[in-house]
C-alpha positions as CSV (number, residue, x, y, z in Angstrom):
1,M,-12.6,-70.0,-147.7
2,D,-11.7,-66.5,-146.5
3,T,-8.7,-66.6,-144.0
4,R,-8.5,-62.8,-143.5
5,D,-9.1,-61.4,-140.0
6,P,-12.5,-59.6,-139.6
7,P,-12.2,-55.8,-139.7
8,C,-11.4,-54.1,-136.4
9,N,-14.4,-52.5,-134.7
10,H,-12.4,-50.0,-132.7
11,P,-14.5,-46.8,-132.7
12,K,-11.5,-44.5,-133.5
13,R,-10.1,-46.5,-136.4
14,V,-11.4,-45.8,-139.9
15,N,-11.5,-48.8,-142.3
16,V,-11.4,-47.7,-145.9
17,G,-11.2,-50.5,-148.5
18,L,-8.0,-52.3,-148.9
19,P,-5.1,-50.4,-147.4
20,T,-2.0,-49.7,-149.5
21,P,1.3,-50.9,-147.9
22,G,1.9,-48.8,-144.8
23,Q,-1.5,-47.1,-144.8
24,E,-3.0,-49.4,-142.1
25,S,-0.2,-48.8,-139.6
26,T,-0.3,-45.1,-140.3
27,L,-4.0,-44.9,-139.6
28,A,-3.6,-46.9,-136.4
29,S,-0.6,-44.9,-135.4
30,T,-2.3,-41.6,-136.0
31,S,-5.4,-42.7,-134.1
32,T,-3.2,-43.9,-131.2
33,Q,-1.1,-40.7,-131.2
34,S,-4.3,-38.5,-131.2
35,D,-5.8,-40.5,-128.4
36,L,-2.6,-40.2,-126.4
37,V,-2.4,-36.4,-127.0
38,S,-6.0,-36.0,-126.0
39,L,-5.5,-38.0,-122.8
40,I,-2.4,-36.0,-121.8
41,A,-4.2,-32.7,-122.6
42,Q,-7.2,-33.8,-120.4
43,E,-4.8,-34.7,-117.5
44,V,-3.0,-31.3,-117.8
45,V,-6.2,-29.4,-117.8
46,S,-7.5,-31.4,-114.9
47,G,-4.3,-30.7,-112.9
48,I,-4.3,-27.0,-113.7
49,D,-8.0,-26.7,-112.8
50,E,-7.4,-28.5,-109.4
51,A,-4.3,-26.3,-108.6
52,V,-6.1,-23.0,-109.5
53,G,-9.1,-24.1,-107.5
54,Y,-6.9,-24.9,-104.5
55,W,-5.0,-21.6,-104.5
56,L,-8.1,-19.5,-105.2
57,G,-9.9,-21.3,-102.4
58,R,-7.1,-20.4,-100.0
59,I,-7.4,-16.8,-101.0
60,E,-11.2,-16.8,-100.7
61,Q,-10.8,-18.2,-97.2
62,E,-8.6,-15.3,-96.2
63,L,-11.2,-12.8,-97.7
64,A,-14.3,-14.5,-96.1
65,G,-16.2,-12.6,-93.5
66,R,-14.9,-13.8,-90.1
67,G,-14.8,-10.2,-88.9
68,F,-11.2,-9.4,-90.0
69,S,-10.2,-5.9,-91.0
70,A,-9.2,-5.2,-94.6
71,E,-5.6,-5.0,-93.5
72,Q,-5.8,-8.4,-91.8
73,Q,-7.4,-9.9,-94.9
74,L,-4.6,-8.4,-97.1
75,R,-2.0,-9.9,-94.8
76,G,-3.7,-13.3,-95.0
77,V,-3.7,-13.1,-98.9
78,E,0.0,-12.1,-98.8
79,L,0.8,-15.2,-96.7
80,V,-1.0,-17.4,-99.2
81,I,1.0,-15.9,-102.0
82,R,4.3,-16.4,-100.0
83,E,3.3,-20.0,-99.4
84,Y,2.7,-20.4,-103.2
85,R,6.1,-18.9,-104.0
86,E,7.8,-21.3,-101.5
87,Y,5.9,-24.2,-103.0
88,K,7.1,-23.2,-106.5
89,E,10.7,-22.9,-105.4
90,A,10.6,-26.2,-103.4
91,T,9.3,-28.1,-106.4
92,G,11.7,-26.5,-108.8
93,K,9.1,-24.8,-110.9
94,L,9.7,-21.5,-112.6
95,P,9.9,-18.5,-110.2
96,F,6.7,-16.7,-109.6
97,R,6.3,-13.5,-111.7
98,C,3.6,-11.0,-111.6
99,A,1.6,-10.4,-114.7
100,Q,2.5,-7.2,-116.6
101,A,0.3,-5.1,-118.9
């Protein structure tokens, strides 16, 4: 009678014959670490996408028609940038720096 557990059917785990000592835990650990890294990366990308969308949306609102002069639109964009800097300072993030060529 076979008393061994049936092989795991987890889609990320690769079953290759009889594992050598330590091989099974290494495969499971690598799969788990890879899954964790992928999950964290997806969350980071999602957060960045949401933040960029928010701030660009705010700038687009300032530039939208509404009959404002170019000078008024520019002042509106400057206010959004000031608000962004204040947010970064209040949350303890790195200070805002302009891109340089």
